[in-house]
C-alpha positions, 0 to 999 in steps of 0.5 A: 220415354226417352233416355241417352246413354252418351259415353266420355270415357274409354280405358283398358277397363271401365266406360263412363259415361252420363246417364241423360233423359231427354223432354221438350226443352232438351237433355236432362242430365240425370247422372254418371254410368259406369259399364266393362271396357268397350275395348278389353285388355285381354282381347276378348269381344268388347262387353259394353254394351253396342251403341244404338237405340234400345226399348227397355222394358220394366221386368223382375230380375232374378239375380238381383231379385227386384223389378229393373230396366233390361234392355232388349234386343243388345246385339250378342247379348242377354239380360243387359240391365241398367243397376245398381254396382260402384265398379267396372266388376260389378257389371258383366255389361251391364249399365251400373248409374251414380255419380262418379267422383273417382275415375272408373267409379260411381258412388251413391247408386242404389239411391240413383238406380231408385230415383232412375225407377221411380221416374219411369215408374212414373211416366204415363201410362202405357209411355214406352221406354228407349235409351239411345247409346251413344259411342265414345 
């Protein structure tokens, strides 16, 4: 299964995007996303995930106490997940999913995450999951 995160907006406090599912007909929009800023105001190392293609595994998250997608081999990062949250402060570098109704926020995050988890669980047995994260 192929996921595509297209980043659409970048500010000093957040990075917004669109998550799609790649299928035989192209890219089907699934939800909006929110990440920390690519270029934080304090000039420390960016918290947003570097652009690239990553393998994804569904693993148990001790922090969230549930099964969640985990991006593998993210440079200079560990424990990078797709999870629920509403604003950039809810993420220390992960991808938040939901519906963007206001700049810098996503809503319906828990229900969006549940729909994504259902979709990922319904993939063919043994089918790998990958996510391509584009630059802004």
